[in-house]
TORKOL-4160 file (C-alpha; in steps of 0.2 Angstrom, whole numbers, padded with zeros to 4 digits, m for minus):
135
<pt num="1" X="0000" Y="0000" Z="0000"/>
<pt num="2" X="0006" Y="0017" Z="m0005"/>
<pt num="3" X="0003" Y="0026" Z="0012"/>
<pt num="4" X="0007" Y="0043" Z="0005"/>
<pt num="5" X="m0005" Y="0041" Z="m0009"/>
<pt num="6" X="m0019" Y="0035" Z="0003"/>
<pt num="7" X="m0016" Y="0049" Z="0015"/>
<pt num="8" X="m0017" Y="0062" Z="0001"/>
<pt num="9" X="m0033" Y="0054" Z="m0005"/>
<pt num="10" X="m0040" Y="0054" Z="0013"/>
<pt num="11" X="m0036" Y="0072" Z="0014"/>
<pt num="12" X="m0045" Y="0076" Z="m0002"/>
<pt num="13" X="m0060" Y="0065" Z="0003"/>
<pt num="14" X="m0061" Y="0074" Z="0020"/>
<pt num="15" X="m0059" Y="0091" Z="0013"/>
<pt num="16" X="m0044" Y="0096" Z="0024"/>
<pt num="17" X="m0033" Y="0111" Z="0020"/>
<pt num="18" X="m0014" Y="0111" Z="0022"/>
<pt num="19" X="m0014" Y="0119" Z="0039"/>
<pt num="20" X="m0026" Y="0106" Z="0046"/>
<pt num="21" X="m0018" Y="0091" Z="0039"/>
<pt num="22" X="m0001" Y="0097" Z="0045"/>
<pt num="23" X="m0008" Y="0099" Z="0063"/>
<pt num="24" X="m0014" Y="0081" Z="0062"/>
<pt num="25" X="0003" Y="0075" Z="0057"/>
<pt num="26" X="0011" Y="0084" Z="0072"/>
<pt num="27" X="m0003" Y="0078" Z="0084"/>
<pt num="28" X="m0002" Y="0059" Z="0078"/>
<pt num="29" X="0016" Y="0057" Z="0072"/>
<pt num="30" X="0026" Y="0072" Z="0080"/>
<pt num="31" X="0032" Y="0079" Z="0063"/>
<pt num="32" X="0024" Y="0090" Z="0051"/>
<pt num="33" X="0029" Y="0082" Z="0034"/>
<pt num="34" X="0025" Y="0065" Z="0026"/>
<pt num="35" X="0042" Y="0063" Z="0019"/>
<pt num="36" X="0051" Y="0063" Z="0036"/>
<pt num="37" X="0038" Y="0050" Z="0044"/>
<pt num="38" X="0042" Y="0032" Z="0045"/>
<pt num="39" X="0030" Y="0019" Z="0037"/>
<pt num="40" X="0023" Y="0016" Z="0055"/>
<pt num="41" X="0019" Y="0034" Z="0058"/>
<pt num="42" X="0010" Y="0035" Z="0041"/>
<pt num="43" X="0000" Y="0020" Z="0046"/>
<pt num="44" X="m0005" Y="0029" Z="0062"/>
<pt num="45" X="m0010" Y="0044" Z="0052"/>
<pt num="46" X="m0021" Y="0033" Z="0041"/>
<pt num="47" X="m0029" Y="0026" Z="0056"/>
<pt num="48" X="m0033" Y="0043" Z="0063"/>
<pt num="49" X="m0040" Y="0049" Z="0046"/>
<pt num="50" X="m0051" Y="0033" Z="0046"/>
<pt num="51" X="m0057" Y="0038" Z="0064"/>
<pt num="52" X="m0061" Y="0055" Z="0056"/>
<pt num="53" X="m0072" Y="0047" Z="0043"/>
<pt num="54" X="m0061" Y="0042" Z="0029"/>
<pt num="55" X="m0066" Y="0026" Z="0020"/>
<pt num="56" X="m0054" Y="0016" Z="0010"/>
<pt num="57" X="m0063" Y="0012" Z="m0006"/>
<pt num="58" X="m0060" Y="m0004" Z="m0016"/>
<pt num="59" X="m0049" Y="m0002" Z="m0031"/>
<pt num="60" X="m0063" Y="m0005" Z="m0043"/>
<pt num="61" X="m0053" Y="m0019" Z="m0051"/>
<pt num="62" X="m0065" Y="m0034" Z="m0055"/>
<pt num="63" X="m0064" Y="m0050" Z="m0064"/>
<pt num="64" X="m0063" Y="m0048" Z="m0083"/>
<pt num="65" X="m0079" Y="m0050" Z="m0092"/>
<pt num="66" X="m0082" Y="m0067" Z="m0100"/>
<pt num="67" X="m0079" Y="m0068" Z="m0119"/>
<pt num="68" X="m0095" Y="m0079" Z="m0120"/>
<pt num="69" X="m0111" Y="m0069" Z="m0122"/>
<pt num="70" X="m0122" Y="m0082" Z="m0113"/>
<pt num="71" X="m0111" Y="m0080" Z="m0097"/>
<pt num="72" X="m0112" Y="m0061" Z="m0098"/>
<pt num="73" X="m0131" Y="m0064" Z="m0099"/>
<pt num="74" X="m0132" Y="m0075" Z="m0084"/>
<pt num="75" X="m0122" Y="m0061" Z="m0074"/>
<pt num="76" X="m0133" Y="m0047" Z="m0080"/>
<pt num="77" X="m0149" Y="m0057" Z="m0076"/>
<pt num="78" X="m0143" Y="m0061" Z="m0059"/>
<pt num="79" X="m0139" Y="m0043" Z="m0056"/>
<pt num="80" X="m0156" Y="m0038" Z="m0063"/>
<pt num="81" X="m0165" Y="m0050" Z="m0052"/>
<pt num="82" X="m0156" Y="m0044" Z="m0036"/>
<pt num="83" X="m0160" Y="m0026" Z="m0040"/>
<pt num="84" X="m0178" Y="m0031" Z="m0042"/>
<pt num="85" X="m0178" Y="m0039" Z="m0025"/>
<pt num="86" X="m0181" Y="m0057" Z="m0032"/>
<pt num="87" X="m0164" Y="m0062" Z="m0026"/>
<pt num="88" X="m0158" Y="m0057" Z="m0008"/>
<pt num="89" X="m0140" Y="m0059" Z="m0011"/>
<pt num="90" X="m0133" Y="m0053" Z="m0027"/>
<pt num="91" X="m0115" Y="m0057" Z="m0024"/>
<pt num="92" X="m0104" Y="m0068" Z="m0035"/>
<pt num="93" X="m0103" Y="m0081" Z="m0022"/>
<pt num="94" X="m0122" Y="m0082" Z="m0021"/>
<pt num="95" X="m0122" Y="m0084" Z="m0040"/>
<pt num="96" X="m0109" Y="m0098" Z="m0039"/>
<pt num="97" X="m0120" Y="m0107" Z="m0027"/>
<pt num="98" X="m0135" Y="m0105" Z="m0038"/>
<pt num="99" X="m0126" Y="m0112" Z="m0053"/>
<pt num="100" X="m0118" Y="m0126" Z="m0043"/>
<pt num="101" X="m0135" Y="m0131" Z="m0036"/>
<pt num="102" X="m0143" Y="m0132" Z="m0053"/>
<pt num="103" X="m0128" Y="m0139" Z="m0064"/>
<pt num="104" X="m0115" Y="m0146" Z="m0053"/>
<pt num="105" X="m0102" Y="m0134" Z="m0060"/>
<pt num="106" X="m0095" Y="m0122" Z="m0047"/>
<pt num="107" X="m0092" Y="m0107" Z="m0058"/>
<pt num="108" X="m0104" Y="m0100" Z="m0071"/>
<pt num="109" X="m0089" Y="m0095" Z="m0082"/>
<pt num="110" X="m0085" Y="m0113" Z="m0085"/>
<pt num="111" X="m0103" Y="m0118" Z="m0091"/>
<pt num="112" X="m0106" Y="m0124" Z="m0109"/>
<pt num="113" X="m0120" Y="m0116" Z="m0119"/>
<pt num="114" X="m0131" Y="m0132" Z="m0116"/>
<pt num="115" X="m0128" Y="m0130" Z="m0097"/>
<pt num="116" X="m0131" Y="m0111" Z="m0097"/>
<pt num="117" X="m0148" Y="m0112" Z="m0107"/>
<pt num="118" X="m0159" Y="m0118" Z="m0093"/>
<pt num="119" X="m0151" Y="m0106" Z="m0081"/>
<pt num="120" X="m0154" Y="m0092" Z="m0092"/>
<pt num="121" X="m0172" Y="m0097" Z="m0094"/>
<pt num="122" X="m0174" Y="m0099" Z="m0075"/>
<pt num="123" X="m0167" Y="m0082" Z="m0072"/>
<pt num="124" X="m0178" Y="m0074" Z="m0086"/>
<pt num="125" X="m0193" Y="m0081" Z="m0077"/>
<pt num="126" X="m0187" Y="m0074" Z="m0060"/>
<pt num="127" X="m0185" Y="m0057" Z="m0068"/>
<pt num="128" X="m0202" Y="m0058" Z="m0076"/>
<pt num="129" X="m0210" Y="m0061" Z="m0059"/>
<pt num="130" X="m0201" Y="m0046" Z="m0052"/>
<pt num="131" X="m0207" Y="m0035" Z="m0066"/>
<pt num="132" X="m0225" Y="m0041" Z="m0065"/>
<pt num="133" X="m0225" Y="m0038" Z="m0046"/>
<pt num="134" X="m0220" Y="m0020" Z="m0049"/>
<pt num="135" X="m0235" Y="m0017" Z="m0061"/>
């Protein structure tokens, strides 16, 4: 983890000016500059910034999209059913469990078209139920 970058992002997220952040550095680490701090002191500053409301966001890196259109359709239908309230847990783990229960294959990305077709139809029916409930 690049602690200097995290601290600068936290400072921006919290809207802290130069004077305020340097006062925090002195209070937490005893110095007023990131460059002279040890890694441990920087980690202490990050913890203080978290206490003040900074939230470390995920990097946004996700798994690459499948090259198979029917696999992407399964993921899209799953998310749509989750947004519609038909599915409680919209996580990838829950999708994997759903797929394994119906096909025996642990990961939807490894399904053949013949294995995926009944899943797609089941998800489409679930999605229709969600849409008809809204009307």
